[in-house]
RODO-805329 format. One record per residue (C-alpha): x, y, z; residue in three letters. Coordinates in Angstrom, 2 decimals. Each point is the difference from the previous one (the first is absolute). Example, Ala and Ser with C-alpha at 12.3 -4.5 7.8 and 13.67 -1.06 7.14 Angstrom:
2
+---------+---------+---------+------+
!       x !       y !       z ! resn !
+---------+---------+---------+------+
!   12.30 !   -4.50 !    7.80 !  Ala !
!    1.37 !    3.44 !   -0.66 !  Ser !
+---------+---------+---------+------+
***
This chain:
467
+---------+---------+---------+------+
!       x !       y !       z ! resn !
+---------+---------+---------+------+
!  -58.30 ! -129.51 !  146.03 !  Met !
!    2.40 !    2.01 !    1.80 !  Asp !
!   -0.12 !   -0.10 !    3.80 !  Thr !
!    1.59 !    3.11 !    0.00 !  Val !
!   -1.91 !    2.04 !   -2.20 !  Leu !
!   -3.40 !   -1.83 !    2.01 !  Leu !
!    1.34 !    0.74 !    3.13 !  Ala !
!    0.41 !    3.37 !   -0.52 !  Arg !
!   -3.27 !    0.79 !   -2.08 !  Ile !
!   -1.24 !   -1.79 !    3.60 !  Gln !
!    1.76 !    3.00 !    1.55 !  Phe !
!   -1.27 !    2.18 !   -2.61 !  Ala !
!   -3.58 !   -0.13 !    0.11 !  Ala !
!   -0.17 !   -0.54 !    4.09 !  Thr !
!    1.93 !    2.98 !    1.20 !  Thr !
!   -1.74 !    2.08 !   -2.91 !  Ile !
!   -2.98 !   -1.12 !    1.54 !  Phe !
!    0.69 !    0.40 !    3.62 !  His !
!    1.45 !    3.05 !   -0.90 !  Phe !
!   -3.77 !    1.65 !   -1.04 !  Phe !
!   -0.46 !   -0.41 !    3.45 !  Phe !
!    2.49 !    1.59 !    2.03 !  Val !
!    0.28 !    3.89 !   -1.27 !  Pro !
!   -3.57 !   -0.43 !    0.89 !  Val !
!   -0.26 !   -0.60 !    3.49 !  Ser !
!    2.92 !    2.08 !    0.58 !  Ile !
!   -1.14 !    2.99 !   -2.41 !  Gly !
!   -4.22 !   -0.62 !    2.15 !  Leu !
!    0.84 !   -0.43 !    3.06 !  Val !
!    2.43 !    3.94 !    0.46 !  Leu !
!   -3.04 !    1.61 !   -1.69 !  Leu !
!   -2.47 !   -1.88 !    2.62 !  Ile !
!    2.40 !    1.28 !    2.80 !  Ala !
!   -0.57 !    3.66 !   -1.25 !  Met !
!   -3.63 !   -0.07 !   -0.26 !  Met !
!   -0.45 !   -1.25 !    3.41 !  Glu !
!    3.03 !    2.14 !    1.21 !  Thr !
!   -2.33 !    2.28 !   -1.68 !  Met !
!   -3.28 !   -0.94 !    1.72 !  Tyr !
!    2.23 !   -0.05 !    3.87 !  Val !
!    1.00 !    3.82 !   -1.10 !  Val !
!   -3.43 !    1.39 !   -0.99 !  Lys !
!   -2.56 !   -1.98 !    1.45 !  Gly !
!   -1.74 !   -0.36 !   -3.36 !  Lys !
!   -1.65 !   -3.11 !    0.02 !  Glu !
!    0.35 !   -0.45 !   -4.42 !  Glu !
!    3.74 !   -0.83 !    0.23 !  Tyr !
!   -0.83 !   -2.60 !    2.44 !  Lys !
!   -2.34 !   -1.62 !   -2.69 !  Arg !
!    2.90 !    0.45 !   -2.65 !  Met !
!    2.34 !   -1.51 !    1.97 !  Ala !
!   -2.55 !   -3.27 !    0.58 !  Lys !
!   -1.31 !    0.07 !   -3.69 !  Phe !
!    3.59 !   -0.35 !   -0.87 !  Trp !
!    1.47 !   -1.57 !    2.34 !  Gly !
!   -2.40 !   -3.38 !   -1.53 !  Lys !
!    1.56 !    0.26 !   -3.02 !  Leu !
!    3.70 !   -0.26 !    1.89 !  Phe !
!   -1.43 !   -2.88 !    2.17 !  Leu !
!   -0.73 !   -1.98 !   -2.93 !  Ile !
!    3.44 !    0.75 !   -1.89 !  Asn !
!    2.26 !   -0.30 !    3.30 !  Phe !
!   -2.01 !   -4.00 !    0.51 !  Ala !
!    0.45 !   -0.75 !   -3.89 !  Val !
!    3.27 !    1.07 !   -0.39 !  Gly !
!    1.64 !   -1.50 !    2.79 !  Val !
!   -1.90 !   -3.55 !   -0.88 !  Val !
!    2.41 !    0.89 !   -3.37 !  Thr !
!    2.99 !    0.40 !    1.87 !  Gly !
!   -0.33 !   -3.59 !    1.50 !  Ile !
!    0.23 !   -0.58 !   -3.60 !  Leu !
!    2.84 !    1.55 !   -1.08 !  Gln !
!    2.36 !   -1.15 !    2.85 !  Glu !
!   -0.33 !   -3.77 !   -0.59 !  Phe !
!    1.84 !    0.61 !   -3.11 !  Gln !
!    3.17 !    0.64 !    1.73 !  Phe !
!    0.04 !   -3.54 !    0.79 !  Gly !
!   -1.45 !   -1.87 !   -2.50 !  Met !
!    1.51 !    1.75 !   -3.39 !  Asn !
!    2.55 !    1.95 !    1.38 !  Trp !
!    1.68 !   -2.37 !    2.81 !  Ser !
!    3.77 !    0.56 !   -1.02 !  Asp !
!   -0.89 !    4.02 !   -0.12 !  Tyr !
!   -1.47 !   -0.27 !    3.17 !  Ser !
!    3.23 !   -2.59 !    1.21 !  Arg !
!    2.29 !    2.82 !   -0.85 !  Phe !
!   -1.82 !    3.42 !    1.43 !  Val !
!   -1.59 !   -1.90 !    2.95 !  Gly !
!    1.78 !    1.68 !    2.39 !  Asp !
!    0.27 !    3.20 !   -1.22 !  Val !
!   -3.67 !    0.47 !   -1.12 !  Phe !
!   -0.81 !   -1.74 !    3.52 !  Gly !
!    0.29 !    2.85 !    2.53 !  Ala !
!   -2.19 !    2.84 !   -2.15 !  Pro !
!   -2.76 !   -2.53 !   -1.19 !  Leu !
!   -0.10 !   -0.99 !    3.88 !  Ala !
!   -0.35 !    3.43 !    1.61 !  Val !
!   -2.69 !    0.58 !   -2.97 !  Glu !
!   -1.86 !   -2.39 !    0.83 !  Ala !
!    0.24 !   -0.52 !    3.84 !  Leu !
!   -0.05 !    3.66 !    0.62 !  Phe !
!   -1.65 !    2.13 !   -2.96 !  Ala !
!   -3.02 !   -2.58 !   -1.12 !  Phe !
!   -0.63 !   -0.28 !    4.07 !  Phe !
!   -0.49 !    3.37 !    0.07 !  Leu !
!   -2.24 !    0.54 !   -2.76 !  Glu !
!   -2.13 !   -2.95 !    1.06 !  Ser !
!   -0.06 !    0.57 !    3.67 !  Thr !
!   -0.95 !    3.77 !   -0.41 !  Phe !
!   -2.36 !   -1.17 !   -3.33 !  Ile !
!   -1.87 !   -1.71 !    2.48 !  Gly !
!   -0.53 !    3.16 !    2.73 !  Leu !
!   -1.24 !    1.93 !   -2.89 !  Trp !
!   -2.03 !   -2.13 !   -1.54 !  Ile !
!   -2.32 !   -0.81 !    3.28 !  Phe !
!    1.16 !    3.09 !    2.09 !  Gly !
!   -2.15 !    2.94 !   -1.52 !  Trp !
!   -2.43 !   -0.80 !    3.37 !  Asp !
!    2.79 !   -1.15 !    2.20 !  Arg !
!    3.11 !    2.45 !   -0.18 !  Leu !
!    0.24 !    3.63 !    0.62 !  Ser !
!   -0.01 !    2.13 !   -3.39 !  Pro !
!    3.85 !    0.48 !    0.59 !  Lys !
!    0.78 !   -3.97 !    0.90 !  Val !
!   -2.07 !   -0.92 !   -3.18 !  His !
!    1.92 !    2.90 !   -1.82 !  Leu !
!    2.88 !   -1.28 !    1.51 !  Leu !
!   -0.50 !   -3.44 !   -1.25 !  Ser !
!   -0.38 !    0.57 !   -4.29 !  Ile !
!    3.22 !    1.86 !    0.18 !  Trp !
!    1.96 !   -2.87 !    1.66 !  Leu !
!   -1.78 !   -1.87 !   -3.05 !  Val !
!    1.19 !    2.46 !   -2.35 !  Ala !
!    3.29 !    0.18 !    1.35 !  Leu !
!    0.08 !   -4.00 !    0.22 !  Gly !
!   -0.71 !   -0.81 !   -3.19 !  Thr !
!    3.24 !    3.02 !   -1.03 !  Thr !
!    2.28 !   -1.32 !    2.23 !  Ile !
!   -1.19 !   -3.65 !   -2.10 !  Ser !
!    0.84 !    0.97 !   -3.33 !  Ala !
!    3.44 !    1.57 !    1.67 !  Phe !
!    1.59 !   -3.23 !    1.10 !  Trp !
!   -1.58 !   -2.06 !   -3.20 !  Ile !
!    2.01 !    3.02 !   -2.10 !  Leu !
!    2.89 !   -0.98 !    1.64 !  Ala !
!    0.32 !   -3.73 !   -0.96 !  Ala !
!   -0.96 !    2.11 !   -3.11 !  Asn !
!    2.69 !    1.44 !   -0.38 !  Ser !
!    2.90 !   -2.38 !    1.37 !  Phe !
!   -1.30 !   -1.37 !   -3.25 !  Met !
!    1.10 !    3.17 !   -2.13 !  Gln !
!    2.68 !    1.14 !    1.91 !  Arg !
!    1.51 !   -2.90 !    2.67 !  Pro !
!    1.79 !    1.81 !    2.83 !  Val !
!    0.14 !   -1.06 !    3.50 !  Gly !
!    0.82 !   -3.71 !   -0.45 !  Phe !
!    3.16 !   -2.47 !   -0.32 !  Ala !
!    0.53 !   -3.67 !   -2.04 !  Ile !
!    0.18 !   -2.78 !    2.47 !  Asn !
!    0.12 !   -3.71 !   -1.37 !  Asn !
!   -1.96 !    1.22 !   -3.57 !  Gly !
!   -2.30 !    2.18 !    1.71 !  Arg !
!   -0.86 !    3.78 !    0.70 !  Ala !
!   -0.17 !    0.18 !    3.71 !  Glu !
!   -0.38 !    3.82 !    1.71 !  Met !
!    2.51 !    1.60 !    1.63 !  Asn !
!   -1.19 !    3.61 !    0.11 !  Asp !
!   -3.97 !    0.63 !    1.21 !  Phe !
!    0.67 !    3.71 !   -0.15 !  Phe !
!    1.59 !    0.11 !   -3.38 !  Thr !
!   -2.63 !   -2.35 !   -1.12 !  Leu !
!   -2.98 !    2.71 !    1.17 !  Ile !
!    2.65 !    2.39 !   -1.11 !  Gly !
!    0.21 !   -0.99 !   -3.44 !  Asn !
!   -0.43 !    3.26 !   -2.58 !  Gly !
!   -1.96 !   -2.08 !   -2.37 !  Gln !
!   -2.52 !   -0.75 !    2.81 !  Leu !
!   -0.51 !    4.13 !    0.85 !  Trp !
!   -0.88 !    0.36 !   -4.18 !  Val !
!   -1.97 !   -2.77 !    0.11 !  Glu !
!   -2.40 !    0.26 !    2.91 !  Phe !
!   -0.93 !    3.91 !    0.06 !  Pro !
!   -1.11 !   -0.59 !   -3.80 !  His !
!   -1.67 !   -3.30 !    0.36 !  Thr !
!   -2.39 !    1.14 !    3.34 !  Val !
!   -0.97 !    3.44 !   -1.82 !  Leu !
!   -1.11 !   -1.92 !   -3.04 !  Gly !
!   -1.98 !   -1.62 !    2.85 !  Ala !
!   -1.56 !    3.02 !    1.31 !  Phe !
!   -0.79 !    1.03 !   -3.57 !  Ala !
!   -1.47 !   -3.24 !   -0.65 !  Thr !
!   -2.38 !    0.63 !    2.60 !  Gly !
!   -0.72 !    3.44 !   -0.28 !  Ala !
!   -0.72 !   -0.92 !   -4.23 !  Phe !
!   -2.73 !   -2.92 !    0.84 !  Leu !
!   -1.79 !    2.57 !    2.72 !  Ile !
!    0.04 !    2.21 !   -2.94 !  Thr !
!   -1.55 !   -1.80 !   -2.62 !  Gly !
!   -2.40 !   -1.36 !    2.75 !  Val !
!   -1.27 !    2.99 !    1.03 !  Ser !
!    0.02 !    0.96 !   -3.99 !  Ala !
!   -2.70 !   -2.87 !   -0.80 !  Tyr !
!   -2.02 !    0.62 !    3.25 !  Lys !
!    0.20 !    4.06 !   -1.47 !  Leu !
!   -0.73 !   -1.71 !   -3.77 !  Leu !
!   -2.96 !   -1.20 !    1.62 !  Lys !
!   -1.17 !    3.26 !    2.02 !  Lys !
!   -0.27 !   -2.97 !    3.30 !  Gln !
!    1.02 !    1.55 !    3.57 !  Asp !
!    1.75 !    3.39 !   -1.86 !  Val !
!    1.16 !    1.62 !    2.97 !  Asp !
!    1.86 !   -3.05 !    1.30 !  Phe !
!    1.82 !   -1.18 !   -2.78 !  Phe !
!    0.83 !    3.70 !   -1.01 !  Lys !
!    1.71 !    0.38 !    3.51 !  Lys !
!    1.52 !   -3.48 !   -0.96 !  Ser !
!    1.32 !    1.29 !   -2.98 !  Phe !
!    1.74 !    3.48 !    1.06 !  Lys !
!    1.60 !   -2.10 !    3.32 !  Ile !
!    1.48 !   -2.47 !   -3.05 !  Ala !
!    0.47 !    1.66 !   -3.11 !  Val !
!    2.85 !    2.48 !    2.31 !  Ile !
!    1.68 !   -3.36 !    1.00 !  Val !
!   -0.21 !   -1.41 !   -2.97 !  Ala !
!    1.76 !    2.92 !   -1.23 !  Leu !
!    2.97 !    0.71 !    2.44 !  Val !
!    0.51 !   -3.57 !   -0.10 !  Ser !
!    0.44 !   -0.46 !   -3.52 !  Ser !
!    2.01 !    3.39 !   -0.21 !  Phe !
!    2.48 !   -1.53 !    2.42 !  Leu !
!   -0.03 !   -3.27 !   -0.97 !  Thr !
!    1.20 !    1.55 !   -3.19 !  Ala !
!    2.88 !    1.28 !    1.82 !  Ile !
!    1.25 !   -3.13 !    1.72 !  Phe !
!   -0.01 !   -1.62 !   -3.44 !  Gly !
!    2.22 !    2.01 !   -0.93 !  His !
!    2.31 !   -0.03 !    2.38 !  Gln !
!   -0.58 !   -3.61 !   -0.12 !  Gln !
!    1.03 !    0.21 !   -3.65 !  Ala !
!    3.41 !    2.07 !    0.90 !  Gln !
!    0.76 !   -2.69 !    2.51 !  Tyr !
!   -0.63 !   -2.96 !   -2.86 !  Leu !
!    2.78 !    1.79 !   -2.18 !  Val !
!    2.55 !   -0.60 !    2.91 !  Lys !
!   -0.75 !   -3.70 !    1.40 !  Thr !
!   -2.24 !   -1.34 !   -3.03 !  Gln !
!    1.50 !    1.44 !   -3.35 !  Pro !
!   -1.31 !   -3.30 !   -1.81 !  Met !
!   -3.70 !    0.65 !    1.06 !  Lys !
!    0.48 !    3.63 !   -0.56 !  Met !
!    1.64 !   -0.14 !   -3.31 !  Ala !
!   -3.18 !   -2.81 !   -1.29 !  Ala !
!   -2.65 !    2.27 !    1.41 !  Ser !
!    1.49 !    2.59 !   -2.55 !  Glu !
!    0.72 !   -2.50 !   -2.67 !  Gly !
!    3.37 !    1.11 !   -0.07 !  Leu !
!    2.53 !   -1.97 !   -2.20 !  Trp !
!    3.12 !    2.35 !   -0.45 !  Gly !
!    1.21 !    2.65 !    2.14 !  Lys !
!   -2.70 !    3.17 !    0.21 !  Ser !
!    2.16 !    2.86 !   -0.78 !  Gly !
!    0.21 !    2.88 !    1.99 !  Asp !
!   -1.84 !    1.32 !    0.20 !  Pro !
!   -2.97 !   -2.83 !   -0.25 !  Ala !
!   -3.14 !   -0.36 !   -0.83 !  Gly !
!   -2.85 !   -1.29 !    1.32 !  Trp !
!   -2.10 !   -2.76 !   -2.36 !  Thr !
!   -3.86 !    0.48 !    0.16 !  Val !
!   -0.56 !   -2.40 !   -2.67 !  Val !
!    1.66 !   -3.01 !   -1.99 !  Ala !
!    0.35 !   -2.89 !   -1.82 !  Ala !
!    2.39 !   -2.49 !    1.22 !  Ile !
!    1.24 !   -3.14 !   -1.50 !  Asp !
!    2.26 !   -1.82 !    3.29 !  Pro !
!    1.02 !   -2.44 !   -3.20 !  Thr !
!    2.36 !    2.67 !   -1.69 !  Thr !
!    0.35 !    1.79 !    3.47 !  Lys !
!   -1.66 !    3.41 !   -1.78 !  Glu !
!   -2.52 !    2.21 !   -0.35 !  Asn !
!   -1.14 !    0.51 !   -2.87 !  Thr !
!   -1.92 !    2.55 !    0.46 !  Tyr !
!   -0.73 !    2.66 !    2.60 !  Glu !
!   -0.72 !    3.25 !    1.50 !  Ile !
!    1.99 !    1.72 !    2.58 !  Lys !
!   -0.63 !    3.47 !    2.15 !  Ile !
!    4.05 !    1.61 !   -0.32 !  Pro !
!    1.43 !    0.34 !    3.81 !  Tyr !
!   -2.78 !   -1.73 !    2.01 !  Leu !
!    1.71 !   -3.57 !    0.93 !  Leu !
!    3.16 !    2.39 !    1.09 !  Ser !
!   -2.59 !    2.24 !    2.11 !  Phe !
!   -1.55 !   -3.48 !    0.91 !  Leu !
!    3.18 !   -1.74 !    0.99 !  Ser !
!    2.16 !    2.87 !    1.71 !  Tyr !
!   -2.38 !    3.20 !    0.49 !  Ser !
!    1.76 !    2.02 !   -2.40 !  Lys !
!   -0.37 !    0.24 !   -3.60 !  Phe !
!    3.48 !   -1.94 !   -0.76 !  Ser !
!    0.83 !   -3.20 !    1.10 !  Gly !
!    1.18 !   -3.25 !   -2.22 !  Glu !
!   -2.01 !   -3.63 !    0.62 !  Val !
!    1.69 !   -3.15 !   -0.92 !  Lys !
!   -1.90 !   -2.24 !   -2.37 !  Gly !
!   -1.08 !   -4.05 !    0.31 !  Met !
!    3.45 !   -0.95 !   -2.15 !  Asn !
!    2.83 !    1.86 !    1.72 !  Glu !
!   -1.93 !   -1.36 !    3.33 !  Leu !
!   -0.40 !   -3.75 !   -1.17 !  Gln !
!    3.91 !    0.19 !   -1.27 !  Ala !
!    0.67 !    1.19 !    3.87 !  Gln !
!   -2.41 !   -2.80 !    1.39 !  Tyr !
!    1.37 !   -2.40 !   -1.63 !  Glu !
!    3.69 !    1.09 !    1.43 !  Lys !
!   -1.59 !   -0.26 !    3.71 !  Thr !
!   -2.42 !   -2.93 !    0.58 !  Tyr !
!    1.13 !   -2.40 !   -3.54 !  Gly !
!   -1.32 !   -0.40 !   -3.13 !  Pro !
!   -3.92 !    0.43 !   -0.56 !  Gly !
!   -2.55 !    1.83 !   -1.35 !  Asn !
!   -0.77 !    3.06 !    2.68 !  Tyr !
!   -2.75 !    1.94 !   -2.03 !  Ile !
!   -2.71 !    0.12 !    1.01 !  Pro !
!   -3.38 !   -0.21 !   -1.66 !  Pro !
!   -0.13 !    3.57 !   -2.07 !  Val !
!   -3.23 !    0.29 !   -1.25 !  Arg !
!   -1.53 !   -1.00 !    3.38 !  Thr !
!    2.04 !    2.13 !    1.96 !  Thr !
!   -0.30 !    2.91 !   -2.29 !  Phe !
!   -3.60 !    0.11 !   -0.53 !  Trp !
!   -1.13 !   -1.18 !    3.16 !  Ser !
!    1.95 !    3.59 !    1.36 !  Phe !
!   -1.95 !    2.30 !   -2.30 !  Arg !
!   -3.50 !   -2.18 !    1.02 !  Ile !
!    0.83 !    1.53 !    3.52 !  Met !
!    1.44 !    3.67 !   -1.34 !  Ile !
!   -2.77 !    0.15 !   -2.08 !  Ala !
!   -2.51 !   -0.96 !    3.20 !  Ala !
!    1.40 !    1.74 !    2.56 !  Gly !
!    0.01 !    3.21 !   -2.17 !  Cys !
!   -3.97 !   -0.33 !   -0.87 !  Leu !
!   -0.40 !   -0.25 !    4.13 !  Met !
!    1.13 !    3.36 !    0.48 !  Ile !
!   -1.31 !    0.98 !   -2.57 !  Val !
!   -3.33 !   -0.46 !    1.03 !  Leu !
!   -0.15 !   -0.16 !    3.57 !  Ser !
!    2.00 !    3.33 !   -0.56 !  Ala !
!   -3.01 !    1.48 !   -1.93 !  Tyr !
!   -2.25 !   -1.38 !    3.05 !  Gly !
!    1.72 !    1.65 !    2.09 !  Val !
!   -0.32 !    3.58 !   -2.03 !  Tyr !
!   -3.94 !   -0.78 !    0.03 !  Leu !
!   -0.71 !   -0.80 !    3.71 !  Ala !
!    1.64 !    3.06 !    0.50 !  Ala !
!   -2.05 !    2.32 !   -2.08 !  Arg !
!   -2.75 !   -1.77 !    0.86 !  Lys !
!   -1.13 !   -1.15 !   -3.27 !  Arg !
!   -0.43 !   -3.88 !    0.41 !  Leu !
!   -3.59 !    0.65 !   -0.01 !  Asp !
!    0.22 !    1.51 !   -3.33 !  Arg !
!    2.17 !   -2.84 !   -1.61 !  Leu !
!   -0.52 !   -1.44 !   -3.11 !  Asn !
!   -0.74 !   -4.19 !    0.13 !  Lys !
!    2.99 !   -0.78 !   -2.27 !  Trp !
!    2.00 !    0.90 !    3.16 !  Tyr !
!   -1.92 !   -2.58 !    2.49 !  Trp !
!    0.53 !   -2.57 !   -2.97 !  Arg !
!    3.88 !    1.04 !    0.21 !  Thr !
!    0.08 !   -0.14 !    3.62 !  Met !
!   -1.35 !   -3.55 !    0.04 !  Leu !
!    1.91 !   -1.51 !   -2.57 !  Phe !
!    3.28 !    1.83 !    1.54 !  Ser !
!   -0.54 !   -2.32 !    3.15 !  Ile !
!    2.05 !   -2.44 !   -2.69 !  Ser !
!    2.93 !    2.06 !   -0.36 !  Leu !
!    1.75 !   -0.72 !    3.13 !  Pro !
!   -0.62 !   -3.59 !   -0.78 !  Phe !
!    1.90 !    0.83 !   -2.91 !  Ile !
!    2.51 !    1.58 !    1.13 !  Ala !
!    0.80 !   -2.13 !    3.21 !  Asn !
!    0.19 !   -3.33 !   -2.17 !  Thr !
!    1.82 !    1.68 !   -3.20 !  Ser !
!    2.84 !    1.19 !    2.83 !  Gly !
!    0.22 !   -2.96 !    1.88 !  Trp !
!    0.09 !   -2.11 !   -3.75 !  Val !
!    2.69 !    2.14 !   -0.82 !  Met !
!    2.20 !   -0.44 !    3.18 !  Thr !
!    0.11 !   -3.19 !    0.16 !  Glu !
!    0.24 !   -0.62 !   -3.63 !  Phe !
!    2.75 !    2.51 !   -0.80 !  Gly !
!    2.00 !   -2.33 !    3.08 !  Arg !
!    0.21 !   -3.27 !   -2.45 !  Gln !
!    1.39 !   -1.85 !    0.15 !  Pro !
!    0.87 !    0.41 !    3.63 !  Trp !
!   -1.88 !   -0.84 !    2.53 !  Thr !
!    2.07 !    1.74 !    2.65 !  Val !
!    2.11 !    2.17 !   -1.61 !  Phe !
!    3.78 !   -1.39 !   -0.97 !  Gly !
!   -0.63 !   -2.98 !    2.15 !  Leu !
!   -2.70 !   -2.20 !   -0.88 !  Met !
!   -1.54 !   -0.67 !   -3.25 !  Gln !
!   -3.62 !   -0.38 !   -0.77 !  Thr !
!    1.03 !   -3.35 !   -2.04 !  Lys !
!    1.36 !   -1.09 !    3.21 !  Asp !
!   -2.45 !    0.83 !    2.65 !  Ser !
!   -2.53 !   -2.29 !   -0.84 !  Val !
!   -1.21 !   -3.60 !    1.98 !  Ser !
!    2.10 !   -2.77 !   -1.66 !  Pro !
!   -2.51 !   -2.34 !    0.78 !  Ser !
!   -3.41 !    1.02 !   -1.43 !  Val !
!   -0.46 !   -0.73 !   -3.85 !  Thr !
!   -1.72 !    2.42 !   -2.61 !  Pro !
!   -3.38 !   -1.94 !    0.62 !  Gly !
!   -0.15 !    0.40 !    3.84 !  Gln !
!    0.80 !    4.02 !   -0.24 !  Val !
!   -2.48 !    0.17 !   -2.75 !  Leu !
!   -2.76 !   -1.73 !    2.08 !  Phe !
!    0.42 !    2.47 !    3.03 !  Ser !
!    0.11 !    2.81 !   -2.60 !  Leu !
!   -3.59 !   -0.86 !   -1.12 !  Ile !
!   -1.49 !   -1.14 !    3.49 !  Ala !
!    1.38 !    3.69 !    1.43 !  Phe !
!   -1.38 !    1.63 !   -3.29 !  Cys !
!   -3.61 !   -1.20 !    0.98 !  Leu !
!    0.09 !    0.32 !    3.11 !  Ile !
!    1.30 !    3.79 !   -0.44 !  Tyr !
!   -2.48 !    0.43 !   -2.66 !  Ala !
!   -2.74 !   -0.66 !    2.71 !  Ala !
!    1.53 !    1.80 !    2.45 !  Leu !
!   -0.55 !    2.64 !   -2.83 !  Ala !
!   -3.41 !   -1.02 !   -0.38 !  Ala !
!   -0.78 !    0.67 !    3.68 !  Val !
!    1.80 !    3.31 !    0.47 !  Leu !
!   -2.02 !    1.55 !   -2.74 !  Val !
!   -3.56 !   -1.38 !    1.03 !  Tyr !
!    1.26 !    1.58 !    3.67 !  Leu !
!    0.66 !    3.17 !   -1.62 !  Phe !
!   -2.71 !    0.45 !   -2.04 !  Val !
!   -2.50 !   -0.73 !    2.66 !  Arg !
!    1.18 !    2.15 !    1.97 !  Ala !
!    0.65 !    2.64 !   -1.87 !  Ile !
!   -3.47 !   -0.29 !   -1.27 !  Lys !
!   -1.79 !    0.09 !    3.53 !  Lys !
!    2.03 !    3.15 !    0.74 !  Gly !
!    0.88 !    1.61 !    3.35 !  Pro !
!   -3.89 !    0.78 !    1.00 !  Asn !
!   -1.00 !   -4.42 !   -0.56 !  Ala !
!    3.16 !   -0.36 !    2.30 !  Glu !
!   -1.73 !    2.05 !    2.80 !  Glu !
!   -3.44 !   -1.59 !   -0.23 !  Gln !
!    1.50 !   -3.45 !    0.69 !  Thr !
!    1.87 !    1.88 !    2.79 !  Asp !
!   -2.61 !    1.04 !    2.03 !  Ala !
!   -1.58 !   -3.29 !   -0.06 !  His !
!    3.56 !   -2.58 !    0.18 !  Thr !
!    2.13 !    2.46 !    1.98 !  His !
!    2.04 !   -1.09 !   -2.19 !  Asp !
!    2.76 !    2.61 !   -1.57 !  Pro !
!    0.39 !   -1.97 !   -3.21 !  Phe !
!   -3.54 !   -1.74 !   -0.12 !  Gly !
!   -0.29 !   -4.42 !    0.27 !  Lys !
!    0.14 !   -0.74 !   -3.37 !  Glu !
!    2.63 !    2.14 !   -0.84 !  Glu !
!    2.36 !   -1.45 !    2.74 !  Tyr !
!   -1.56 !   -3.62 !   -0.42 !  His !
!    1.24 !    0.22 !   -3.56 !  Ala !
!    3.55 !    0.90 !    0.24 !  Val !
!   -0.16 !   -2.59 !    3.03 !  Ser !
+---------+---------+---------+------+
***
């Protein structure tokens, strides 16, 4: 058992699980705010019912997501103390702002929104949910500011062997942040939208509350299309940025060992052999890699062998090539899932515009039900590509992963905490699925009946279960 490997597995497991919840919260709250805005503007009760019903799912997801985030933070002190010691003076500012401003903004106005339906004016109540939406987005910004420093360190100076921030505005003006942030947040909007379209498709298949879920579907599928398309656009910009700042990651994501040639073709699939450092089989689309890299159908992209030689001159002896197969295939899985999201949502918008949702075949509703998984697949594979492609660095060019682990932690201790965390997360996942399924099966009408007796906008049972 290797301490570094176990610590990496633990951080990967907890981070991936935590990021199942983050984009759902960011995406759902935006759609809920849009639905309540339509209620305030049009005065139609159906939009209020929609905001309440989908708000119940948001509340459940937010509560579980907070717990997973707390567990994740423990690892910085437990398993990665040398890393925390090295970057603590840089990470401190963005993470403090995220906790003290963004998270408190979310938490405060979630409470006002939950209990303020009959106590606040409609406009003030609407303002509360928009402030929650703003808080979730701001929270993502500061977390990504910290992550962007790991990808491209800026705004710091090395003092006594530690990175210390010397320019806060350079830190938040990091070019990596400004391509990573919109790509991530728009992907989160798509995640929330596909959750609503999928649940709506399930209820329409069952022919339950047809008008309610048809309108929910129409709103969500438009958001799904716009956000999915824009996610791809900003993903393209991020890839172009990587060519300049992390060329090794880009070369690994393309399975490119030698020079690409000019013009460069994009590899669709490849049989990669890291031992011989070559691809034994590959299918390429001519000119496409040049276009993806430079927005023109010409231009050469450096390969991993050339970059390895450059990195050895800059950083000293070592292996600077990341896990190529993982980086290569995670990139393609992300692209495939994203393309499916655009196609399915575009078809849904087309059918809604032509008023043909009533005449849909069941295959589309079933497909949209299973398409709930697509944004999660895209989000996860995208982060796998981002983090694996940076290896062997924790902080690119400054600190390697092997030097970041806690020196006093034993493999047995990490293994024990890994098993414990996985059991806790399995329990949380079971609770989440149970609460989601129960809320969805009850539907919006059951919620109204509960409200009439308890005056509780979410129902006592659901509130106490989340608590």
